[in-house]
C-alpha positions as CSV (number, residue, x, y, z in Angstrom):
1,M,-42.2,-184.7,-22.3
2,A,-40.3,-184.5,-25.5
3,E,-37.6,-187.1,-26.2
4,T,-35.2,-184.3,-27.3
5,L,-34.7,-180.6,-26.8
6,L,-33.9,-180.2,-30.5
7,E,-36.5,-179.2,-33.1
8,F,-36.0,-181.0,-36.4
9,P,-34.9,-180.3,-39.0
10,C,-31.9,-178.4,-37.6
11,D,-28.3,-177.7,-38.3
12,F,-26.2,-179.8,-35.9
13,P,-22.4,-179.4,-35.6
14,L,-20.4,-182.5,-34.7
15,K,-16.8,-182.3,-33.7
16,I,-14.8,-185.4,-34.6
17,M,-11.2,-185.9,-33.4
18,G,-8.7,-188.5,-34.4
19,A,-5.1,-189.1,-35.3
20,A,-3.9,-186.9,-38.2
21,E,-3.7,-189.8,-40.7
22,A,-3.8,-189.3,-44.5
23,D,-7.3,-190.6,-45.1
24,F,-9.0,-189.5,-41.8
25,A,-11.0,-186.7,-43.2
26,Q,-12.2,-188.7,-46.2
27,S,-13.2,-191.6,-44.0
28,I,-15.2,-189.4,-41.7
29,V,-16.9,-187.6,-44.5
30,A,-18.0,-190.9,-46.0
31,V,-19.6,-191.9,-42.7
32,V,-21.3,-188.5,-42.4
33,L,-22.6,-188.7,-45.9
34,A,-24.1,-192.2,-45.3
35,H,-26.3,-190.7,-42.6
36,A,-26.8,-187.2,-44.0
37,P,-26.7,-187.5,-47.9
38,D,-27.2,-183.7,-48.3
39,F,-24.1,-182.9,-46.2
40,D,-21.6,-180.7,-48.1
41,P,-18.1,-182.0,-47.6
42,G,-16.7,-178.6,-48.7
43,L,-18.0,-177.1,-45.5
44,V,-15.9,-179.4,-43.2
45,E,-13.8,-177.3,-40.8
46,M,-10.4,-178.9,-40.2
47,R,-8.0,-178.0,-37.4
48,A,-4.7,-179.7,-36.5
49,S,-3.5,-179.9,-32.9
50,K,-0.6,-177.8,-31.9
51,G,1.8,-180.7,-32.3
52,G,0.1,-181.9,-35.5
53,K,-0.5,-185.3,-34.1
54,Y,-4.3,-185.0,-34.1
55,L,-6.9,-183.6,-36.4
56,S,-10.3,-182.1,-35.5
57,L,-13.1,-182.0,-38.0
58,T,-16.3,-180.0,-37.5
59,C,-19.1,-181.3,-39.7
60,T,-22.4,-179.5,-39.5
61,V,-25.2,-181.7,-40.7
62,R,-28.9,-180.9,-41.4
63,A,-30.4,-183.3,-38.9
64,V,-33.9,-184.5,-39.6
65,S,-34.4,-186.7,-36.5
66,Q,-32.9,-187.8,-33.2
67,Q,-32.6,-191.4,-34.6
68,Q,-30.5,-190.0,-37.5
69,L,-28.2,-188.3,-35.1
70,D,-28.0,-191.3,-32.8
71,A,-27.1,-193.6,-35.6
72,L,-24.4,-191.2,-36.9
73,Y,-22.9,-190.7,-33.5
74,R,-22.8,-194.5,-32.9
75,E,-21.0,-195.2,-36.2
76,L,-18.6,-192.3,-35.6
77,T,-17.7,-193.4,-32.1
78,A,-17.2,-197.0,-33.3
79,H,-14.9,-195.9,-36.1
80,P,-11.3,-197.1,-35.5
81,M,-9.7,-193.8,-36.5
82,V,-12.0,-191.7,-34.2
83,K,-10.8,-190.8,-30.7
84,V,-13.6,-188.4,-29.6
85,V,-17.0,-187.2,-30.9
86,L,-18.6,-184.1,-29.4
């Protein structure tokens, strides 16, 4: 049985939500780039919550392994500015 249902490499979207702070997007992009150096920050989709209190970023990375995704997910969920990662 395979460890994952994903076939690598693949494009994998991550939705990262946090408080709408001035450097939230830059901080998240730096974490993503550390794990996926070929990630294009220009492709980040940003959406503010209705009240403007939260910001949602969708970062689609070219994932090369489950280990890469796991490490990226762990670092994002441990980030103090991040509330949720989907």
